[in-house]
Wavefront OBJ file of the C-alpha trace (Angstrom):
o trace
v -65.490 -4.668 28.788
v -61.780 -4.691 29.538
v -60.182 -1.594 30.908
v -56.660 -0.380 30.299
v -54.709 0.458 33.394
v -52.700 3.630 32.928
v -49.161 3.538 34.237
v -47.932 6.445 36.205
v -44.882 8.409 35.142
v -43.413 9.134 31.726
v -43.640 6.323 29.206
v -40.861 5.354 26.825
v -41.529 6.395 23.250
v -40.445 4.584 20.099
v -37.797 7.245 19.678
v -36.486 6.510 23.164
v -36.227 2.808 22.306
v -34.324 3.561 19.094
v -31.938 5.921 20.895
v -31.344 3.331 23.604
v -30.461 0.739 20.970
v -28.138 3.176 19.206
v -26.391 3.884 22.484
v -26.044 0.176 23.286
v -24.517 -0.644 19.895
v -22.104 2.299 19.857
v -18.535 1.052 20.278
v -15.088 2.527 19.910
v -14.333 6.110 18.877
v -13.003 6.678 22.400
v -10.347 9.158 21.334
v -12.871 11.101 19.258
v -15.306 11.301 22.198
v -12.524 12.326 24.576
v -11.481 15.044 22.119
v -15.069 16.321 21.862
v -15.531 16.570 25.644
v -12.127 18.202 26.029
v -12.941 20.921 23.497
v -16.497 21.329 24.795
v -15.822 21.658 28.503
v -12.277 22.989 28.619
v -12.502 25.189 25.498
v -9.143 23.672 24.528
v -6.880 25.913 22.501
v -7.953 27.845 19.434
v -9.579 24.878 17.702
v -13.338 25.471 17.749
v -14.295 23.373 14.694
v -14.042 19.585 14.834
v -13.994 18.309 11.246
v -15.167 14.671 11.358
v -14.696 12.889 8.022
v -14.660 9.378 6.599
v -16.023 7.323 3.719
v -19.646 6.224 3.477
v -20.807 3.851 6.208
v -17.987 4.799 8.588
v -20.432 5.822 11.327
v -20.193 9.624 11.241
v -23.874 10.141 12.090
v -23.643 7.597 14.927
v -20.678 9.516 16.306
v -22.611 12.794 16.131
v -25.450 11.134 18.026
v -22.915 10.129 20.690
v -21.656 13.727 20.768
v -25.242 14.832 21.393
v -25.538 12.529 24.419
v -22.189 13.702 25.777
v -23.235 17.339 25.317
v -26.518 16.755 27.154
v -24.646 15.109 30.028
v -22.484 18.226 30.221
v -25.583 20.472 30.225
v -24.728 21.946 26.832
v -27.140 23.299 24.243
v -26.751 20.995 21.230
v -28.258 21.964 17.887
v -27.907 19.606 14.928
v -28.575 20.129 11.221
v -28.421 17.768 8.273
v -26.983 19.717 5.331
v -29.582 18.196 3.012
v -32.390 19.789 5.043
v -31.154 23.381 5.060
v -33.615 25.524 3.080
v -32.611 27.816 0.220
v -32.278 30.650 1.052
v -31.234 29.866 4.637
v -31.792 33.325 6.154
v -34.768 32.375 8.357
v -32.996 29.296 9.668
v -29.885 31.337 10.417
v -31.896 33.842 12.472
v -33.473 31.024 14.501
v -30.116 29.364 15.147
v -28.404 32.558 16.178
v -31.327 33.555 18.381
v -31.192 30.192 20.184
v -27.451 30.465 20.760
v -27.494 34.068 21.940
v -30.453 33.380 24.266
v -28.547 30.604 26.075
v -27.168 31.216 29.557
v -23.790 33.007 29.425
v -21.844 30.088 30.915
v -23.632 27.295 29.067
v -21.668 25.245 26.539
v -22.941 25.506 22.969
v -22.617 22.995 20.105
v -23.656 23.311 16.470
v -23.340 20.065 14.479
v -23.584 20.024 10.670
v -23.929 16.511 9.225
v -23.478 15.236 5.613
v -21.475 18.358 4.835
v -20.568 17.045 1.374
v -24.180 17.936 0.442
v -23.785 21.568 1.492
v -22.909 22.612 -2.052
v -23.293 26.321 -2.722
v -24.096 26.980 0.950
v -20.534 26.171 1.988
v -19.501 29.807 1.539
v -22.573 30.975 3.477
v -21.616 28.744 6.410
v -18.017 29.943 6.415
v -18.540 33.642 5.752
v -21.938 34.392 7.333
v -23.139 31.762 9.818
v -20.098 30.660 11.808
v -18.528 34.114 12.300
v -21.743 35.254 14.083
v -21.733 32.417 16.633
v -20.641 33.133 20.223
v -16.932 32.507 20.774
v -17.690 29.755 23.317
v -19.541 27.706 20.666
v -18.066 24.419 19.452
v -18.835 23.506 15.844
v -18.788 19.936 14.497
v -18.702 19.569 10.715
v -19.114 15.964 9.557
v -18.831 14.741 5.980
v -17.104 12.336 3.672
v -14.219 14.695 2.924
v -11.976 16.932 5.021
v -12.649 20.641 4.686
v -10.776 21.948 1.673
v -10.665 24.987 -0.585
v -11.085 28.303 1.208
v -11.103 26.536 4.590
v -7.524 25.331 4.087
v -6.351 28.314 2.049
v -7.029 30.704 4.941
v -4.402 30.577 7.738
v -7.035 31.940 10.131
v -9.554 29.153 9.464
v -6.808 26.505 9.551
v -5.969 27.562 13.093
v -9.495 26.853 14.372
v -10.085 23.515 12.568
v -9.212 20.177 14.176
v -9.337 17.282 11.633
v -10.953 14.115 13.045
v -10.596 11.276 10.493
v -12.609 8.084 11.054
v -11.274 4.675 10.084
v -12.414 1.049 10.162
v -12.705 -0.899 13.407
v -9.787 -3.104 14.383
v -10.368 -6.723 15.414
v -10.852 -5.791 19.075
v -13.604 -3.268 18.309
v -15.168 -5.648 15.794
v -15.342 -8.295 18.519
v -16.858 -5.774 20.950
v -19.520 -4.699 18.447
v -20.444 -8.279 17.559
v -20.640 -9.174 21.243
v -23.318 -6.490 21.665
v -25.104 -8.058 18.691
v -25.060 -11.400 20.604
v -22.456 -12.937 18.299
v -19.863 -14.611 20.529
v -18.470 -17.586 18.607
v -14.813 -16.849 17.838
v -14.822 -18.633 14.479
v -17.814 -16.567 13.362
v -16.206 -13.361 14.635
v -13.076 -14.105 12.602
v -15.263 -14.871 9.598
v -17.087 -11.537 9.847
v -13.844 -9.668 10.499
v -12.345 -11.144 7.325
v -15.429 -10.289 5.250
v -16.006 -6.731 6.500
v -12.413 -5.610 7.231
v -13.960 -3.866 10.225
v -16.085 -1.521 8.123
v -18.929 -0.374 10.438
v -21.752 -0.459 7.869
v -20.699 -3.853 6.532
v -20.576 -5.153 10.114
v -24.045 -3.862 10.920
v -25.476 -5.458 7.754
v -23.844 -8.825 8.397
v -24.650 -8.896 12.120
v -28.412 -8.588 11.537
v -28.585 -11.856 9.581
v -29.106 -15.280 11.174
v -25.838 -17.116 11.865
v -26.603 -19.836 9.326
v -26.674 -17.321 6.469
v -23.687 -15.183 7.417
v -20.811 -14.924 4.902
v -19.391 -16.972 3.338
v -22.589 -19.085 3.659
v -24.847 -16.406 2.219
v -27.099 -17.476 -0.592
v -26.325 -15.723 -3.903
v -29.406 -13.537 -3.404
v -28.415 -12.541 0.149
v -24.867 -11.763 -0.913
v -26.106 -9.759 -3.901
v -28.428 -7.714 -1.678
v -25.688 -6.996 0.887
v -23.189 -6.061 -1.810
v -25.741 -3.866 -3.576
v -26.538 -1.967 -0.372
v -22.854 -1.381 0.335
v -22.215 -0.325 -3.261
v -25.142 2.087 -3.217
v -23.838 3.617 0.010
v -20.491 4.526 -1.517
v -21.635 5.347 -5.021
v -24.077 7.991 -3.817
v -21.173 10.409 -4.109
v -20.547 9.362 -7.723
v -22.790 11.717 -9.712
v -22.521 10.392 -13.281
v -21.856 7.332 -15.399
v -18.428 8.567 -16.525
v -17.134 8.687 -12.953
v -18.774 5.376 -12.097
v -17.004 3.752 -15.050
v -13.687 5.046 -13.685
v -14.500 3.669 -10.224
v -15.184 0.270 -11.791
v -11.916 0.413 -13.741
v -9.994 1.400 -10.607
v -11.578 -1.553 -8.786
v -10.186 -3.963 -11.387
v -6.643 -3.419 -10.042
v -5.291 -2.964 -6.528
v -3.398 0.255 -7.267
v -3.887 2.816 -9.998
v -2.752 6.131 -11.413
v -3.875 8.208 -14.391
v -1.749 6.181 -16.806
v -3.063 2.801 -15.627
v -6.665 4.011 -15.781
v -6.184 5.222 -19.342
v -4.946 1.760 -20.279
v -7.869 0.044 -18.540
v -10.569 2.121 -20.231
v -8.648 2.266 -23.568
v -8.841 6.064 -23.777
v -7.159 9.042 -22.193
v -8.452 9.855 -18.724
v -8.330 13.630 -18.370
v -6.698 15.298 -15.388
v -10.095 16.712 -14.408
v -11.726 13.270 -14.375
v -8.792 11.787 -12.468
v -9.045 14.553 -9.859
v -12.764 13.840 -9.484
v -12.026 10.169 -8.931
v -9.260 10.685 -6.386
v -11.353 13.195 -4.432
v -13.931 10.510 -3.568
v -13.981 9.642 0.119
v -13.209 5.962 -0.428
v -10.074 6.622 -2.507
v -6.754 6.986 -0.691
v -3.187 7.752 -1.682
v -0.725 4.950 -0.907
v 2.859 6.008 -1.486
v 2.909 7.026 -5.152
v -0.309 5.353 -6.343
v -3.992 5.477 -5.486
v -6.279 2.734 -4.204
v -9.938 2.222 -3.436
v -10.882 1.199 0.098
v -10.396 -2.590 0.130
v -14.028 -3.361 0.866
v -15.243 -0.843 -1.725
v -13.063 -2.511 -4.347
v -14.371 -5.942 -3.384
v -18.056 -5.032 -3.510
v -17.712 -2.967 -6.710
v -15.986 -5.841 -8.535
v -18.508 -8.377 -7.256
v -21.370 -6.201 -8.392
v -19.675 -5.671 -11.780
v -19.166 -9.438 -12.205
v -22.927 -9.967 -11.840
v -24.081 -6.925 -13.799
v -21.546 -6.773 -16.646
v -19.314 -9.874 -16.712
v -17.871 -9.110 -20.157
v -16.788 -5.621 -19.096
v -15.289 -7.059 -15.909
v -13.208 -9.594 -17.847
v -12.066 -6.896 -20.281
v -10.858 -4.669 -17.447
v -9.234 -7.632 -15.712
v -7.342 -8.753 -18.830
v -6.166 -5.212 -19.537
v -4.852 -5.007 -15.980
v -2.940 -8.270 -16.425
v -1.443 -7.098 -19.736
v -0.496 -3.704 -18.235
v 1.562 -5.214 -15.428
v 2.987 -7.858 -17.714
v 4.405 -5.086 -19.906
v 5.703 -3.145 -16.880
v 7.651 -6.183 -15.634
v 9.932 -5.860 -18.675
v 9.646 -2.150 -19.442
v 11.262 -0.860 -16.241
v 14.985 -1.036 -15.546
v 14.504 -0.388 -11.796
v 14.214 -3.581 -9.733
v 11.734 -2.287 -7.094
v 9.383 -1.145 -9.875
v 9.687 -4.492 -11.639
v 9.073 -6.389 -8.394
v 5.992 -4.302 -7.673
v 4.703 -4.904 -11.202
v 5.317 -8.652 -10.848
v 3.488 -8.745 -7.503
v 0.464 -6.945 -8.960
v 0.623 -9.243 -12.001
v 0.421 -12.321 -9.779
v -2.399 -10.768 -7.783
v -4.437 -10.140 -10.909
v -3.856 -13.661 -12.218
v -6.500 -14.592 -9.676
v -4.958 -17.675 -8.043
v -6.774 -17.483 -4.714
v -4.183 -19.567 -2.869
v -1.386 -17.230 -3.973
v -3.441 -14.138 -3.071
v -4.359 -15.563 0.331
v -0.712 -16.303 1.162
v 1.121 -13.343 -0.355
v -1.276 -10.398 -0.060
v -2.851 -10.451 3.416
v -1.000 -7.325 4.547
v -2.969 -4.254 5.752
v -1.747 -1.089 3.973
v -0.914 0.551 7.309
v 0.902 -2.423 8.886
v 4.279 -0.682 8.887
v 6.073 -4.026 8.378
v 9.300 -3.960 6.384
v 12.104 -6.329 5.356
v 15.829 -5.652 5.495
v 18.997 -7.756 5.080
v 20.532 -9.051 8.282
v 23.819 -7.325 9.084
v 26.745 -8.429 11.271
v 25.090 -6.765 14.256
v 21.924 -8.829 13.850
v 23.435 -12.196 14.821
v 22.274 -11.956 18.431
v 18.747 -11.070 17.306
v 18.605 -13.952 14.822
v 19.918 -16.435 17.387
v 17.343 -15.213 19.916
v 14.671 -15.654 17.255
v 15.472 -19.375 17.075
v 15.804 -19.689 20.863
v 12.320 -18.204 21.238
v 11.133 -20.500 18.444
v 12.235 -23.573 20.422
v 10.660 -22.231 23.620
v 7.351 -21.634 21.843
v 7.378 -25.137 20.356
v 8.030 -26.650 23.793
v 4.838 -24.952 25.020
v 2.754 -26.255 22.105
v 0.643 -29.260 23.018
v -0.629 -30.032 19.534
v -0.396 -29.026 15.886
v -1.860 -25.633 14.992
v -4.186 -25.020 12.046
v -3.543 -21.687 10.349
v -6.079 -20.112 7.981
v -5.056 -18.212 4.860
v -7.816 -16.022 3.453
v -8.303 -14.497 0.009
v -10.414 -11.488 0.912
v -11.637 -10.890 -2.636
v -13.434 -14.241 -2.748
v -13.663 -15.159 0.967
v -11.802 -18.376 0.103
v -9.872 -19.996 2.949
v -6.948 -22.390 2.953
v -5.966 -24.317 6.059
v -2.312 -25.060 6.766
v -1.485 -27.387 9.651
v 1.670 -26.252 11.438
v 3.332 -29.446 12.647
v 4.927 -29.406 16.093
v 7.320 -32.077 14.879
v 8.420 -29.957 11.927
v 8.811 -26.844 14.076
v 10.953 -28.760 16.546
v 13.209 -30.150 13.834
v 13.834 -26.985 11.799
v 15.988 -25.030 14.325
v 18.207 -28.086 14.838
v 19.311 -27.878 11.191
v 20.003 -24.128 10.953
v 23.161 -22.532 12.375
v 22.715 -18.741 12.049
v 26.316 -17.804 12.919
v 27.790 -20.125 10.314
v 25.304 -18.997 7.688
v 25.847 -15.265 8.297
v 29.634 -15.695 8.131
v 29.271 -17.498 4.836
v 26.684 -15.237 3.175
v 25.161 -12.371 5.176
v 22.710 -11.473 2.381
v 21.114 -14.906 2.735
v 19.109 -13.819 5.786
v 16.459 -11.093 5.623
v 14.462 -9.894 8.605
v 10.837 -8.775 8.760
v 10.400 -6.086 11.408
v 7.521 -4.034 12.771
v 7.812 -0.234 13.244
v 9.369 -0.848 16.684
v 12.169 -2.900 15.120
v 11.009 -6.225 16.566
v 11.778 -9.257 14.368
v 8.456 -10.820 13.366
v 9.728 -13.138 10.647
v 12.713 -14.016 8.517
v 13.709 -15.604 5.248
v 16.780 -17.659 4.423
v 17.520 -17.706 0.688
v 21.036 -18.947 -0.045
v 22.677 -17.837 -3.316
v 24.353 -20.754 -5.085
v 27.908 -19.996 -6.211
v 31.384 -21.402 -5.864
v 31.528 -19.734 -2.424
v 28.445 -21.537 -1.057
v 28.369 -24.767 -3.074
v 30.408 -26.884 -0.634
v 28.302 -25.617 2.282
v 25.076 -26.488 0.459
v 26.358 -29.980 -0.333
v 27.047 -30.649 3.351
v 23.867 -29.240 4.907
v 20.617 -31.113 5.560
v 17.686 -30.225 3.276
v 19.963 -28.621 0.626
v 22.584 -31.392 0.456
v 20.427 -34.176 -0.995
v 19.895 -32.207 -4.219
v 23.477 -31.077 -4.798
v 25.088 -34.396 -3.837
v 23.062 -36.216 -6.487
v 24.438 -34.030 -9.309
v 27.139 -35.240 -11.651
v 30.451 -33.334 -11.543
v 29.490 -31.558 -14.784
v 26.064 -30.572 -13.428
v 27.596 -29.373 -10.168
v 30.128 -27.302 -12.099
v 27.240 -25.304 -13.613
v 26.465 -24.046 -10.115
v 30.051 -23.037 -9.330
v 29.574 -19.490 -10.628
v 31.312 -16.339 -9.346
v 29.803 -15.226 -6.043
v 28.665 -11.901 -7.543
v 26.674 -13.764 -10.213
v 24.924 -16.676 -8.453
v 23.764 -19.520 -10.667
v 20.713 -20.225 -8.491
v 19.035 -19.489 -5.176
v 17.928 -22.085 -2.641
v 14.830 -20.967 -0.689
v 15.725 -22.584 2.617
v 13.197 -21.001 5.019
v 10.301 -18.502 4.908
v 8.906 -18.030 8.391
v 6.869 -15.768 10.670
v 7.510 -15.563 14.416
v 3.915 -16.504 15.182
v 2.277 -19.243 13.098
v -0.934 -17.184 12.983
v 0.715 -13.891 11.906
v -0.485 -13.879 8.294
v 0.694 -10.301 7.673
v 4.326 -10.970 8.634
v 4.297 -14.226 6.684
v 2.963 -12.439 3.596
v 5.669 -9.755 3.836
v 8.356 -12.456 4.070
v 6.859 -14.435 1.174
v 6.794 -11.351 -1.043
v 10.586 -11.674 -1.226
v 9.966 -14.395 -3.800
v 9.026 -11.844 -6.485
v 12.474 -10.197 -6.788
v 13.980 -13.707 -6.915
v 11.839 -14.616 -9.914
v 13.099 -11.552 -11.772
v 16.747 -12.504 -11.388
v 16.266 -15.011 -14.158
v 18.175 -17.950 -12.669
v 17.219 -21.262 -11.116
v 15.183 -21.364 -7.915
v 15.280 -24.389 -5.604
v 13.189 -25.268 -2.544
v 12.407 -28.283 -0.409
v 9.598 -28.775 2.094
v 7.743 -31.680 3.692
v 4.595 -29.568 4.178
v 1.781 -30.264 1.670
v 0.505 -26.681 1.802
v 3.836 -25.218 0.711
v 4.351 -27.985 -1.828
v 1.058 -26.939 -3.421
v 2.109 -23.294 -3.356
v 5.393 -24.067 -5.121
v 3.540 -25.981 -7.822
v 1.206 -23.009 -8.385
v 4.279 -20.880 -9.107
v 5.455 -23.412 -11.672
v 8.091 -25.260 -9.622
v 8.566 -28.883 -10.676
v 9.601 -31.777 -8.464
v 13.172 -32.969 -9.113
v 13.295 -36.750 -9.640
v 15.552 -38.528 -7.158
v 15.960 -35.476 -4.861
v 13.425 -36.422 -2.180
v 15.053 -36.690 1.264
v 14.083 -37.647 4.818
v 16.012 -35.036 6.812
v 12.844 -34.062 8.729
v 12.277 -37.669 9.837
v 12.391 -41.233 8.520
v 8.677 -41.126 7.745
v 8.593 -37.545 6.413
v 9.428 -37.426 2.685
v 10.560 -33.985 1.513
v 10.716 -33.456 -2.253
v 12.999 -30.861 -3.813
v 11.496 -28.472 -6.373
v 13.100 -26.491 -9.199
v 11.957 -23.508 -11.291
v 14.328 -22.690 -14.161
v 14.021 -19.095 -15.407
v 17.386 -18.713 -17.142
v 17.690 -16.594 -20.270
v 14.499 -16.323 -22.351
v 12.667 -18.708 -19.991
v 11.605 -15.811 -17.726
v 9.674 -13.985 -20.475
v 8.139 -17.264 -21.635
v 7.159 -18.054 -18.031
v 5.385 -14.701 -17.614
v 3.619 -15.083 -20.964
v 2.389 -18.584 -20.092
v 0.872 -17.244 -16.879
v -0.840 -14.387 -18.727
v -2.162 -16.669 -21.448
v -3.491 -19.071 -18.809
v -6.108 -16.466 -17.797
v -6.808 -15.395 -21.373
v -4.945 -12.070 -21.272
v -3.361 -11.180 -24.586
v 0.389 -10.699 -24.658
v 2.827 -9.175 -27.108
v 6.620 -9.451 -27.308
v 8.636 -7.089 -25.102
v 11.327 -5.014 -26.772
v 14.772 -4.740 -25.146
v 16.053 -1.239 -24.435
v 18.729 -1.259 -27.183
v 16.716 -2.599 -30.122
v 17.642 -0.821 -33.399
v 18.663 2.290 -31.447
v 15.039 3.278 -30.811
v 14.372 5.986 -28.238
v 12.202 5.212 -25.210
v 9.176 6.896 -26.815
v 9.775 5.035 -30.079
v 9.935 1.741 -28.145
v 6.582 2.639 -26.522
v 5.083 3.202 -29.974
v 6.676 -0.002 -31.311
v 5.270 -2.007 -28.410
v 1.777 -0.761 -29.216
v 2.259 -1.487 -32.918
v 3.111 -5.077 -31.947
v -0.045 -5.171 -29.819
v -2.106 -4.249 -32.892
v -3.121 -0.715 -31.853
v -4.050 1.838 -34.511
v -2.403 5.256 -34.764
v -5.464 6.794 -33.121
v -5.324 4.278 -30.243
v -1.604 4.895 -29.766
v -2.171 8.658 -29.702
v -4.890 8.336 -27.053
v -2.806 5.931 -24.957
v 0.330 8.122 -25.012
v -1.597 11.426 -24.884
v 0.015 12.700 -28.082
v -1.334 13.683 -31.487
v -1.670 11.281 -34.420
v 0.763 13.497 -36.334
v 3.377 12.816 -33.638
v 2.673 9.077 -33.860
v 3.292 9.209 -37.634
v 6.586 11.068 -37.068
v 7.728 8.372 -34.615
v 6.792 5.668 -37.121
v 8.706 7.467 -39.870
v 11.851 7.581 -37.701
v 11.391 3.911 -36.816
v 11.019 2.961 -40.487
v 14.341 4.686 -41.186
v 16.159 3.032 -38.272
v 14.880 -0.443 -39.142
v 15.187 0.094 -42.915
v 11.559 -0.753 -43.715
v 8.755 1.108 -45.459
v 5.526 -0.214 -43.909
v 3.928 -1.293 -40.642
v 3.887 -4.933 -41.741
v 7.603 -4.875 -42.497
v 8.276 -3.076 -39.192
v 6.427 -5.744 -37.210
v 8.309 -8.520 -39.016
v 11.659 -6.767 -38.399
v 10.903 -6.219 -34.722
v 9.817 -9.829 -34.236
v 12.929 -11.255 -35.872
v 15.612 -8.719 -35.104
v 15.847 -8.080 -31.383
v 12.930 -9.325 -29.367
v 13.951 -11.049 -26.148
l 1 2 3 4 5 6 7 8 9 10 11 12 13 14 15 16 17 18 19 20 21 22 23 24 25 26 27 28 29 30 31 32 33 34 35 36 37 38 39 40 41 42 43 44 45 46 47 48 49 50 51 52 53 54 55 56 57 58 59 60 61 62 63 64 65 66 67 68 69 70 71 72 73 74 75 76 77 78 79 80 81 82 83 84 85 86 87 88 89 90 91 92 93 94 95 96 97 98 99 100 101 102 103 104 105 106 107 108 109 110 111 112 113 114 115 116 117 118 119 120 121 122 123 124 125 126 127 128 129 130 131 132 133 134 135 136 137 138 139 140 141 142 143 144 145 146 147 148 149 150 151 152 153 154 155 156 157 158 159 160 161 162 163 164 165 166 167 168 169 170 171 172 173 174 175 176 177 178 179 180 181 182 183 184 185 186 187 188 189 190 191 192 193 194 195 196 197 198 199 200 201 202 203 204 205 206 207 208 209 210 211 212 213 214 215 216 217 218 219 220 221 222 223 224 225 226 227 228 229 230 231 232 233 234 235 236 237 238 239 240 241 242 243 244 245 246 247 248 249 250 251 252 253 254 255 256 257 258 259 260 261 262 263 264 265 266 267 268 269 270 271 272 273 274 275 276 277 278 279 280 281 282 283 284 285 286 287 288 289 290 291 292 293 294 295 296 297 298 299 300 301 302 303 304 305 306 307 308 309 310 311 312 313 314 315 316 317 318 319 320 321 322 323 324 325 326 327 328 329 330 331 332 333 334 335 336 337 338 339 340 341 342 343 344 345 346 347 348 349 350 351 352 353 354 355 356 357 358 359 360 361 362 363 364 365 366 367 368 369 370 371 372 373 374 375 376 377 378 379 380 381 382 383 384 385 386 387 388 389 390 391 392 393 394 395 396 397 398 399 400 401 402 403 404 405 406 407 408 409 410 411 412 413 414 415 416 417 418 419 420 421 422 423 424 425 426 427 428 429 430 431 432 433 434 435 436 437 438 439 440 441 442 443 444 445 446 447 448 449 450 451 452 453 454 455 456 457 458 459 460 461 462 463 464 465 466 467 468 469 470 471 472 473 474 475 476 477 478 479 480 481 482 483 484 485 486 487 488 489 490 491 492 493 494 495 496 497 498 499 500 501 502 503 504 505 506 507 508 509 510 511 512 513 514 515 516 517 518 519 520 521 522 523 524 525 526 527 528 529 530 531 532 533 534 535 536 537 538 539 540 541 542 543 544 545 546 547 548 549 550 551 552 553 554 555 556 557 558 559 560 561 562 563 564 565 566 567 568 569 570 571 572 573 574 575 576 577 578 579 580 581 582 583 584 585 586 587 588 589 590 591 592 593 594 595 596 597 598 599 600 601 602 603 604 605 606 607 608 609 610 611 612 613 614 615 616 617 618 619 620 621 622 623 624 625 626 627 628 629 630 631 632 633 634 635 636 637 638 639 640 641 642 643 644 645 646 647 648 649 650 651 652 653 654 655 656 657 658 659 660 661 662 663 664
């Protein structure tokens, strides 16, 4: 009979093994850990409550476990409670906690950690008014949840003084690489693949890293992807208590940015202020400038799950989003608002190549574009000097990936050393800035460093001779007849066209800077003139064609080399062509469109134009009332005034009059 030899000394338990693995996989959060130790050991300042918050799956519980290990290393007494486990009433638990704290040695550090605080519910007041005030003054409290402490916590100046907010965000690429390295994933291509899929979200990373390499995204089977997406969705939607709020989350996921008005349009009914406040208080919803947005990964997984579960509803929301932004392109008189609406319109059209190229900009990048001024000449010239130096160090062509994060679709663009070497030889910044300073726009980071630039030359009588003489632009203009060339000789304040000469980022792999530079195309489209461009690069040729540019017969040149044909492309958006262009794009994806009314039609007021637009779209009085948040009686009054101004007596006659008497 075999005997079991007993080992001497303490044996590792299963719990020890789990804790060891948790410790090994913990990465990042260095500032948060430093802050915890500082407040624990040094009793720093008046702040005795660390409020750790972040959306679901951000690693709050892992961070609290790290705090526990740091506290033990410092010899502190660390007591932890999950808010879901606190009994009702909590009096007995409170006595035990307070007894443990007051029995500790006088000089010993004390920590009370409360996790999942969003589940505290009606005990929040008990914690604030009865438990915490009775703790020893040397105690450090950690309150972790999906939301920052609000309400009475923030309303009281006294409590505000003792609370230190500790927000948690996604991992950057460096931390993602470090985490994956500890998961034995070292291949750079795979790391980039996982980074693109997860956006550095800790839970998404942990789910993806546990799968075999051959089934990692985007090579997951449909079942594996569905399971991963479902687990992520469930994680976030645990804080969504009812179907009404879930429906609003799904509607918000159908667009990149939303407000109360957009949501009402998407769900085809008025979203109340109370429901909108509930939505925007969710941990994965953030305010970006003047609109709201879901966390990027939340939006992706919610829309993917909705596509599988309710494809008809998804398409309805999508088409309503397209029609909303299509209307806003023409409804606003402010160019930045129109440009933003056009950008969101193109995003929702769903062309993955356009999304991959134009929208790969993190919301917190801080990148911005400004016109080059007279004082920027030295910086622009240095940009091209550095360009040449970088090309001289390149040994071979570089392949650059463009990624559409919504679909994990990649496009490869080969950056040619030969092309990069030739381009600076044909551009003279000083001459160009003297001729037309607005032609050059600079993309800068928050430090002011130039990361990219665009050269878009307005075509007018001032620039026409220059354009005829220059390489790349000259072949098109020299082929024109005198009459055709005269059409471009417009006053310099009213250019007849714009020639997109160069869109560039300082580093070929800087997709964010390139996207910011490319976004300058949207305001150009809205100017309603002719747009010209020429490139020898197949990737950019394909991109121009996706925007509707057409190759100009007889305008192909060889300025980049005798064996490098470079076609010239034209997009004509003069006069009514712009509205027709937008409508064709909307109709291509099946989104319904209706004519857009100019601001001066029949002397209608802005509100009357809103009503008229909805009449043209086929909405009933009840639908119009819900959409505009007014009564049906008010809708009828607007219609009565419109009948008088247009000299008609019925809806049918009004529609006919609007369609024939002032629609652009």
